[in-house]
C-alpha positions as CSV (number, residue, x, y, z in Angstrom):
1,M,127.8,92.7,98.3
2,D,128.8,95.5,95.9
3,L,126.7,97.6,94.1
4,K,126.9,96.5,90.5
5,T,126.2,92.6,92.0
6,V,123.1,94.0,93.7
7,T,122.0,96.1,90.4
8,Y,122.4,93.0,88.0
9,L,120.1,91.1,91.1
10,V,117.4,93.6,91.1
11,V,117.3,94.8,87.3
12,G,117.4,91.2,86.2
13,F,114.4,90.2,88.4
14,T,112.7,93.0,87.0
15,F,113.5,91.8,83.4
16,V,112.6,88.3,83.8
17,L,109.2,89.4,85.3
18,Y,108.1,91.6,82.3
19,I,109.2,89.0,80.2
20,G,107.3,86.4,82.1
21,I,104.0,88.6,82.2
22,A,104.3,88.9,78.7
23,I,104.6,85.2,77.5
24,W,101.4,84.8,80.0
25,A,99.3,87.7,78.5
26,R,100.8,87.1,74.8
27,A,98.2,88.3,72.3
28,G,96.0,85.8,70.1
29,S,94.0,88.5,68.5
30,T,94.0,92.0,66.8
31,K,91.4,93.2,69.7
32,E,94.0,91.6,72.3
33,F,97.2,93.2,70.4
34,Y,95.5,96.5,70.1
35,V,93.4,97.2,73.3
36,A,93.8,94.1,75.5
37,G,90.6,92.6,74.5
38,G,88.8,95.4,75.7
39,G,88.2,94.0,78.9
40,V,91.3,95.6,81.7
41,N,89.8,96.4,85.3
42,P,89.5,100.0,85.8
43,V,91.8,100.2,88.4
44,A,94.4,98.3,86.8
45,N,93.9,100.1,83.8
46,G,94.5,103.0,85.9
47,M,97.8,101.8,87.2
48,A,99.0,100.7,83.5
49,T,97.8,104.4,82.3
50,A,99.9,106.1,85.0
51,A,103.2,103.9,84.2
52,D,102.4,104.8,80.4
53,W,102.2,108.5,80.9
54,M,104.9,108.7,83.7
55,S,108.0,108.0,81.5
56,A,111.3,108.9,81.7
57,A,110.8,112.5,81.7
58,S,108.6,112.4,84.8
59,F,111.0,109.8,86.6
60,I,114.2,111.2,85.6
61,S,114.4,114.4,84.1
62,M,111.7,115.9,85.7
63,A,113.1,116.7,89.4
64,G,116.0,117.1,87.6
65,L,114.7,120.2,85.4
66,I,112.6,121.6,89.2
67,G,116.3,121.3,90.9
68,F,117.8,123.3,88.6
69,M,115.3,125.9,87.4
70,G,113.6,126.2,90.8
71,Y,110.1,127.7,90.8
72,G,110.1,127.9,87.1
73,G,110.2,124.6,86.7
74,S,106.6,124.3,88.0
75,V,105.5,124.5,84.3
76,F,106.2,120.7,84.1
77,L,104.4,119.9,87.0
78,M,101.4,122.2,86.1
79,G,101.6,121.4,82.3
80,W,101.8,117.5,82.5
81,T,99.3,116.7,85.2
82,G,96.9,119.6,84.1
83,G,96.8,117.9,80.5
84,Y,96.3,114.6,82.0
85,V,93.0,116.1,83.6
86,L,92.4,117.6,80.1
87,L,92.5,114.1,78.5
88,A,90.2,112.7,81.5
89,L,87.2,115.5,81.4
90,L,87.4,116.0,77.6
91,L,88.6,113.3,75.5
92,A,89.1,109.6,77.4
93,P,85.1,109.1,77.7
94,Y,84.0,110.2,74.1
95,L,86.9,108.3,72.5
96,R,86.0,105.4,74.4
97,K,82.2,105.5,73.6
98,F,83.1,105.9,70.0
99,G,84.4,102.3,70.3
100,K,87.6,101.9,67.6
101,F,91.1,100.9,68.4
102,T,93.2,104.1,67.4
103,V,93.2,108.0,67.5
104,P,93.9,108.5,63.8
105,E,91.1,105.6,63.1
106,F,88.6,108.0,65.1
107,I,89.8,111.3,63.2
108,G,89.1,109.3,59.5
109,E,85.7,108.3,60.4
110,R,85.1,111.5,62.0
111,F,86.3,113.3,59.4
112,Y,84.9,111.2,56.8
113,S,87.9,111.3,55.1
114,N,91.1,108.2,54.5
115,T,93.1,111.2,53.7
116,A,92.2,112.7,57.3
117,R,93.5,109.5,58.9
118,I,96.8,109.2,56.8
119,V,97.6,113.2,58.0
120,A,96.5,112.0,61.5
121,V,99.0,108.9,61.1
122,I,101.9,111.1,60.5
123,C,101.1,113.7,63.0
124,L,101.3,111.0,65.6
125,I,104.3,108.8,64.4
126,I,106.3,112.6,64.2
127,A,105.2,113.6,67.8
128,S,105.8,109.8,69.1
129,I,109.2,109.3,67.7
130,T,109.8,112.4,68.9
131,Y,109.1,111.5,72.3
132,V,110.6,107.8,72.6
133,I,113.8,109.5,71.6
134,G,114.0,110.8,75.0
135,Q,113.0,107.0,76.4
136,M,115.8,105.6,74.7
137,K,118.1,108.4,76.3
138,G,116.7,107.5,79.8
139,V,117.3,103.5,79.1
140,G,121.0,104.3,78.0
141,V,121.3,106.7,80.8
142,A,120.6,104.2,83.5
143,F,122.0,101.4,81.9
144,G,125.3,103.2,81.2
145,R,125.6,104.0,85.1
146,F,124.5,101.4,87.1
147,L,125.2,98.2,85.0
148,E,128.7,99.9,84.1
149,V,127.9,99.4,79.9
150,D,128.3,102.1,77.7
151,Y,125.7,103.9,76.3
152,E,125.2,102.2,73.2
153,T,124.9,98.4,74.6
154,G,122.5,99.7,77.6
155,L,120.3,101.0,74.5
156,Y,120.3,97.4,72.8
157,I,119.5,95.7,76.0
158,G,116.8,97.9,76.6
159,M,115.7,97.3,72.8
160,A,115.6,93.8,73.4
161,I,113.5,93.6,76.4
162,V,110.9,96.2,74.8
163,F,111.2,93.7,71.9
164,M,110.3,90.7,73.7
165,Y,106.9,91.9,75.4
166,A,105.7,94.9,73.4
167,V,105.8,92.5,69.9
168,F,104.5,89.5,71.3
169,G,101.9,90.8,74.0
170,G,100.9,93.7,72.1
171,M,98.4,95.9,74.3
172,K,97.6,92.9,76.6
173,G,101.1,92.2,77.3
174,I,102.1,95.5,77.6
175,T,99.1,96.8,80.3
176,Y,100.1,94.0,82.5
177,T,103.6,94.7,82.2
178,Q,103.0,98.3,83.0
179,I,101.6,97.5,86.0
180,A,104.5,95.4,87.2
181,Q,106.2,98.7,86.0
182,Y,104.2,101.4,88.3
183,C,104.9,99.1,91.4
184,V,108.9,99.3,90.5
185,L,108.9,102.9,89.9
186,I,106.8,104.3,92.4
187,L,108.7,102.1,95.3
188,A,112.2,103.3,93.4
189,Y,111.2,107.1,93.6
190,T,109.5,107.0,96.6
191,I,111.5,105.1,98.9
192,P,114.9,107.1,98.6
193,A,112.9,110.1,98.6
194,I,111.9,109.3,102.4
195,F,115.3,108.0,103.1
196,I,116.7,111.6,102.1
197,S,113.7,113.3,103.5
198,L,114.6,111.8,107.3
199,Q,118.5,112.6,106.8
200,L,117.8,116.3,106.1
201,T,114.6,116.9,108.1
202,G,113.4,114.3,110.4
203,H,110.2,114.0,108.5
204,P,109.3,110.3,106.6
205,L,107.2,112.1,104.1
206,P,109.1,114.4,101.8
207,Q,106.4,116.6,100.8
208,I,106.1,117.8,104.4
209,G,109.8,117.8,104.5
210,L,110.4,120.0,101.9
211,G,108.6,122.6,104.0
212,S,110.3,121.8,107.2
213,T,113.4,123.0,109.0
214,M,116.5,121.1,108.3
215,T,117.7,118.5,111.1
216,G,119.2,120.1,114.1
217,T,118.5,123.7,112.8
218,D,115.9,126.4,112.8
219,T,116.7,126.9,109.1
220,Y,113.9,125.8,106.4
221,L,115.2,123.5,103.8
222,L,114.0,125.9,101.1
223,D,115.8,128.8,102.8
224,R,118.8,127.1,103.3
225,L,118.5,126.0,99.5
226,D,117.7,129.6,98.3
227,Q,121.0,130.9,100.2
228,V,123.2,128.4,98.9
229,V,122.4,129.2,95.3
230,S,122.3,132.5,95.8
231,E,126.0,132.7,97.2
232,L,127.3,131.0,93.9
233,G,125.4,133.6,91.7
234,F,121.9,131.5,90.7
235,S,119.0,132.8,90.8
236,E,116.9,132.3,93.7
237,Y,115.4,128.9,93.9
238,T,112.1,129.6,95.1
239,T,111.6,132.9,92.9
240,S,113.3,132.2,89.6
241,V,111.0,132.0,86.9
242,R,111.6,131.2,83.0
243,G,110.9,134.1,81.1
244,D,108.2,136.1,81.7
245,T,104.7,135.4,82.6
246,L,103.4,135.0,79.1
247,N,106.1,132.1,78.2
248,M,105.1,130.7,81.4
249,F,101.6,130.6,80.8
250,V,102.0,129.1,76.8
251,Y,104.5,126.8,78.0
252,T,102.2,125.6,80.8
253,L,99.1,125.3,78.3
254,S,101.5,123.6,75.3
255,L,102.4,120.5,77.6
256,M,98.8,120.4,79.1
257,I,97.4,119.9,75.2
258,G,99.8,118.0,74.4
259,T,99.9,115.8,77.0
260,A,96.0,115.7,76.1
261,G,97.1,114.6,72.8
262,L,99.8,111.9,72.8
263,P,97.8,108.9,71.3
264,H,99.6,105.9,73.3
265,V,97.9,107.6,76.8
266,I,94.5,107.8,74.7
267,I,94.7,104.3,73.8
268,R,94.9,103.2,77.5
269,F,91.1,104.2,77.6
270,F,89.6,101.7,75.0
271,T,91.1,98.7,77.0
272,V,88.3,99.1,79.6
273,P,84.8,97.2,79.0
274,K,82.8,100.6,79.3
275,V,82.4,104.4,79.2
276,R,82.0,104.3,82.7
277,D,85.2,102.1,83.2
278,A,86.9,104.8,81.3
279,R,86.1,107.8,83.7
280,I,86.9,105.5,86.9
281,S,90.4,104.5,85.4
282,A,91.3,108.3,84.9
283,G,90.3,108.6,88.3
284,W,92.5,105.9,89.5
285,A,95.5,106.6,87.1
286,L,95.3,110.6,88.6
287,F,95.5,109.1,91.8
288,F,98.8,106.9,90.9
289,I,100.3,109.5,89.0
290,A,99.9,112.1,92.3
291,I,102.1,110.0,94.0
292,L,104.8,110.6,92.2
293,Y,104.3,114.3,91.1
294,T,103.5,115.5,95.0
295,T,106.9,114.0,95.8
296,A,109.0,115.2,92.7
297,P,109.5,118.8,94.2
298,A,110.8,117.5,97.3
299,V,113.3,114.8,95.4
300,A,114.4,117.9,93.1
301,A,115.2,120.7,96.3
302,M,116.8,117.7,98.2
303,A,118.8,116.5,95.2
304,R,120.2,120.0,94.0
305,L,120.8,120.9,97.8
306,N,122.8,117.7,98.5
307,L,125.0,118.3,94.9
308,M,125.8,122.0,96.3
309,D,126.7,121.2,99.7
310,T,129.0,118.0,98.3
311,V,130.8,120.7,95.5
312,N,130.4,123.6,98.1
313,P,131.0,122.1,101.6
314,A,131.3,125.8,103.1
315,P,131.0,129.1,102.4
316,G,133.6,130.2,100.4
317,Q,135.0,127.0,100.0
318,H,135.1,124.4,97.2
319,L,135.6,120.8,96.9
320,A,138.9,119.5,95.7
321,Y,139.0,117.7,92.7
322,D,141.7,115.3,94.2
323,E,139.1,114.5,97.3
324,R,135.8,114.0,95.3
325,P,133.8,111.4,96.6
326,D,133.0,107.8,94.7
327,W,129.8,108.8,93.5
328,F,131.4,111.5,91.6
329,K,133.9,109.5,90.1
330,N,131.1,106.8,89.3
331,W,129.1,109.3,87.2
332,E,132.4,111.0,85.6
333,K,132.7,107.8,84.1
334,T,129.1,108.2,81.6
335,G,130.5,112.0,80.7
336,L,127.2,113.2,82.4
337,L,129.2,114.7,84.8
338,G,132.2,116.4,84.3
339,F,135.4,118.9,85.5
340,D,137.2,121.5,84.0
341,D,140.0,123.1,85.7
342,K,139.9,126.8,84.1
343,N,141.9,128.1,87.1
344,N,144.2,125.4,87.5
345,D,143.8,125.6,91.2
346,G,142.6,122.0,91.7
347,E,139.2,122.9,93.2
348,I,135.6,122.5,91.5
349,N,134.5,126.0,91.0
350,Y,130.6,125.6,90.6
351,T,129.0,129.1,89.7
352,S,126.5,130.5,87.4
353,S,128.9,132.1,84.9
354,A,129.8,130.4,82.1
355,A,133.1,131.8,82.1
356,T,134.0,130.8,85.6
357,N,131.9,127.7,86.2
358,E,134.2,124.5,86.1
359,L,131.2,121.9,86.7
360,K,129.3,120.3,84.1
361,V,126.2,118.5,85.7
362,D,123.6,117.0,82.9
363,R,120.1,118.0,84.9
364,D,119.1,114.2,84.1
365,I,121.3,112.5,86.0
366,M,120.0,114.2,89.8
367,V,117.1,111.6,90.5
368,L,119.7,108.7,89.8
369,A,122.6,109.8,91.6
370,N,120.5,111.5,94.8
371,P,120.8,107.9,96.4
372,E,124.1,108.0,96.0
373,I,125.4,111.2,97.3
374,A,123.2,110.7,100.3
375,Q,125.2,107.5,101.0
376,L,121.6,105.4,101.3
377,P,122.4,101.6,101.0
378,N,123.2,99.7,97.8
379,W,119.7,98.0,97.2
380,V,118.3,101.8,97.4
381,I,120.2,102.4,94.5
382,A,119.8,99.5,92.5
383,L,116.3,100.1,93.2
384,V,116.2,103.6,91.6
385,A,117.8,102.3,88.5
386,A,115.3,99.8,88.2
387,G,113.0,102.5,88.5
388,G,114.4,104.6,85.8
389,L,114.5,101.8,83.3
390,A,110.6,100.6,84.2
391,A,109.5,104.2,83.5
392,A,111.6,104.8,80.6
393,L,110.5,100.7,79.2
394,S,106.8,101.6,80.0
395,T,106.6,104.4,78.2
396,A,108.6,103.3,75.3
397,A,106.5,100.4,74.8
398,G,103.1,102.6,74.6
399,L,104.5,105.0,72.0
400,L,105.8,101.9,69.9
401,L,102.4,100.4,70.4
402,A,100.8,103.6,69.1
403,I,103.1,103.7,66.0
404,S,102.9,100.2,65.0
405,S,98.9,100.2,65.1
406,A,99.0,103.3,63.1
407,V,101.3,101.8,60.5
408,S,99.3,98.4,60.4
409,H,95.5,99.4,61.5
410,D,95.3,102.7,59.8
411,L,97.3,102.6,57.0
412,L,97.5,99.2,56.0
413,K,94.0,97.9,57.3
414,G,92.4,101.4,56.6
415,V,93.2,102.4,53.6
416,L,95.6,100.1,51.6
417,M,94.6,96.7,52.2
418,P,90.8,96.7,54.1
419,S,90.4,93.2,53.0
420,I,93.6,91.7,54.7
421,S,93.0,88.8,57.3
422,E,92.8,89.4,61.2
423,K,96.1,86.8,61.2
424,N,97.7,88.5,58.4
425,E,96.5,92.0,60.1
426,L,98.1,90.5,63.5
427,M,101.3,89.7,62.0
428,A,102.0,93.0,59.8
429,S,101.1,94.6,63.8
430,R,104.0,92.6,65.2
431,I,106.7,93.4,61.9
432,A,105.7,97.3,61.9
433,M,106.2,97.2,66.0
434,A,109.7,95.4,65.4
435,F,110.5,98.2,62.5
436,A,109.5,100.7,65.2
437,I,111.6,99.4,67.8
438,A,114.8,99.2,65.7
439,F,113.9,102.8,64.1
440,A,113.6,104.0,67.5
441,G,116.9,102.4,68.6
442,Y,118.5,104.4,65.6
443,L,117.6,107.6,67.0
444,G,118.3,107.1,70.3
445,L,121.8,106.0,69.0
446,N,122.0,109.0,66.6
447,P,119.3,112.0,67.9
448,P,118.2,114.7,65.4
449,G,119.9,117.7,66.5
450,F,116.3,119.6,66.8
451,A,114.9,117.1,69.3
452,A,118.0,115.8,71.0
453,G,117.7,118.3,73.7
454,T,113.8,118.1,75.0
455,V,110.9,116.0,75.5
456,A,109.2,118.8,75.8
457,L,108.8,119.3,71.8
458,A,107.2,116.1,71.4
459,F,104.1,117.7,73.6
460,G,104.1,121.1,71.5
461,L,103.9,118.5,68.3
462,A,100.8,116.6,69.5
463,G,99.0,119.6,70.9
464,S,99.5,121.5,67.8
465,S,98.1,118.8,65.7
466,I,96.6,116.2,67.5
467,F,94.5,117.8,70.2
468,P,92.7,120.3,68.5
469,A,91.1,117.8,65.5
470,L,90.1,115.6,68.5
471,M,88.6,118.5,70.7
472,M,87.0,119.7,67.3
473,G,85.8,115.9,66.4
474,I,84.2,115.6,69.5
475,F,82.5,119.3,70.1
476,S,81.7,120.5,66.8
477,K,79.5,119.5,64.0
478,T,80.2,122.2,61.5
479,I,84.4,121.2,61.3
480,N,84.4,119.3,58.2
481,K,87.1,117.1,56.7
482,E,88.8,119.5,54.3
483,G,89.2,122.2,57.9
484,A,90.6,119.3,59.6
485,I,93.0,118.0,57.6
486,A,94.2,121.7,56.7
487,G,94.3,122.4,60.6
488,M,96.4,119.6,61.4
489,I,99.0,120.1,58.7
490,A,99.0,124.3,59.3
491,G,99.5,123.3,63.4
492,I,102.1,121.1,62.8
493,S,104.2,122.9,60.2
494,V,104.0,126.2,62.0
495,T,105.4,124.3,65.2
496,L,108.1,122.4,63.0
497,F,108.9,125.6,61.2
498,Y,109.4,127.6,64.4
499,V,111.6,124.9,66.4
500,F,114.0,124.4,63.5
501,Q,114.6,128.1,63.1
502,H,115.5,128.4,66.9
503,K,116.9,124.3,67.2
504,G,120.0,125.7,68.9
505,I,118.6,126.9,72.1
506,L,116.9,123.1,72.5
507,F,119.9,122.2,74.4
508,V,120.1,124.8,76.3
509,S,118.3,124.8,80.3
510,D,119.3,127.9,82.1
511,W,117.2,130.7,81.3
512,K,120.2,133.3,81.6
513,Y,121.8,131.8,78.6
514,L,118.2,131.4,76.7
515,Q,117.8,135.0,77.0
516,D,120.7,135.4,74.8
517,W,119.2,133.4,72.0
518,G,115.5,134.8,72.4
519,S,115.6,138.5,70.5
520,N,113.6,137.1,67.3
521,W,111.2,135.2,69.4
522,F,107.9,135.4,68.6
523,F,106.5,137.3,71.6
524,G,109.4,136.4,73.8
525,I,108.1,132.5,73.5
526,E,110.7,130.1,73.0
527,P,110.2,126.9,70.7
528,N,109.8,124.2,73.5
529,A,106.7,126.5,74.2
530,F,105.5,126.8,70.7
531,G,103.3,123.9,70.5
532,A,100.3,126.0,72.0
533,I,100.5,128.7,69.5
534,G,100.8,125.6,66.8
535,A,97.5,124.6,68.2
536,M,95.7,128.2,67.9
537,V,96.9,128.1,64.1
538,N,95.0,124.7,63.8
539,F,92.1,125.9,65.2
540,A,91.9,129.0,63.1
541,V,92.7,127.3,60.0
542,A,90.4,124.9,60.7
543,I,87.4,126.6,61.4
544,A,88.2,129.3,58.3
545,I,88.2,126.4,55.8
546,S,85.3,125.0,57.1
547,R,82.9,127.7,56.5
548,V,84.3,128.2,53.1
549,T,83.7,124.3,52.2
550,A,81.1,122.0,51.8
551,E,78.9,121.3,54.8
552,T,79.7,118.2,57.4
553,P,77.1,115.3,56.3
554,Q,74.2,114.9,58.4
555,H,75.4,111.2,59.3
556,V,78.7,112.6,60.8
557,K,76.4,115.2,62.7
558,D,74.6,112.6,64.4
559,L,77.9,110.4,64.9
560,V,79.0,113.8,67.0
561,E,75.8,114.1,68.6
562,H,75.7,110.0,69.5
563,V,79.2,110.4,71.1
564,R,78.5,113.2,73.4
565,I,75.4,111.8,74.5
566,P,76.0,109.8,77.6
567,A,72.2,108.0,77.5
568,G,72.7,104.7,76.1
569,A,77.0,104.7,76.9
570,G,77.6,101.2,77.2
571,D,79.9,98.4,75.5
572,A,81.7,99.1,72.4
573,Q,79.6,96.6,70.8
574,S,76.8,98.1,70.6
575,H,77.9,100.5,68.5
């Protein structure tokens, strides 16, 4: 059976599964729509959280980033994983004990202000929309290659699938769909990795294969990769870094606090019955996440080595363009892989120099193309396509729910129409979700210049605005509404200003090219990493303003005390 037919069958089966689950888990109340009724098993919620958190950036982009950046790509592993730990330890249990539906609702009540709630909604929407653009690109890339439709058509199909299970099912439908999506994406990620590790090193576990010798030789895989990339002028894979130590540190910190501040992950902890269950589900989610994240470095290195060995079969030799393999031809059709014969010799010269390099490789294709490069069976390649789509759709659904909840629950119910009935609020939630999907699709087709090149920007925006407000709201009794509002506005404004000032570099992944842009950076910190600086501005402004304005009311201090003390933690109903 040919690849296209197998892919249609595998991807089609997963879509039928998602829609079937959504019909079965249709939300009948606002509580089911926003938090799945608050009764999700902690293990199941851990799996759904892992799928919600591991987006197309984790499945498709991360290994590609590490593959081309080498050791410097560790900022994504450390930042995203470390951020989840921050979220699990410092935010999730306390927010769950607070017992509300959304992040803006917590901020509005903790800072006793509808204005604070509205500012939080705006920050949430900006960060979530920026992030969802990356998911839409992942859907378009996967469809474009494996279903042999154009990018736009693929995006429309993805929008329709999300519409069917998110609009009708809400959080209840999304939760159970995400459990299925996690199973699909983790199998799709690990099975090809096992095959390729066996091919290259003889070890079935990619984590062990990464540090092993290659089959039939005494050469270690990473030594071989270092040798290959160095011969072509690239930085040595195992020692390359992205800028100086300060930039690496701030980039990692920005990803950490951004991860902890992303609302679509935080709201997952409102779906379990008790505070204790929130802690348990956080632990299970970390376990499920670790399966992919410990595999990613091996996938990255092996994909880069397979690519290099294909286009440079031996030292000093280059692949003739007319002899390029089928996988190369297939990816050329998508526009994500390209050849420009600058010296007219008919050979693919892949080098680190922009002046002589003839191969354009979009880093997002590495995970999806690797099984084809390794000549794995068609069913494995089709499974990878289904996994990439599952990762993109699961996170897109979570983000879109966070956006629609912010509009219907926080703006409409919380501020504009407090007396709206539950039935009408549920209808408003579904309408808001539909509009959010349409808007996200439009941005996927016409991505704004400042956000099109990276998903890291979304983490910076969330980290500079939402994370500090949550931390101060939970752990400080002295931060008042004026301080919180001014801090959120200052944090996200500084970050956006810095990004717009340097937006051209967001399309560049190679540090050698980035250095030419960075002469006027703030202490050498690149825009993708600036969220951590924005967060510092947020904290500083909030503390300063709070000291010169009215003291926090006593009932709010009591609320903070109640949220932080474990005694009596139980069902949200008791609060």
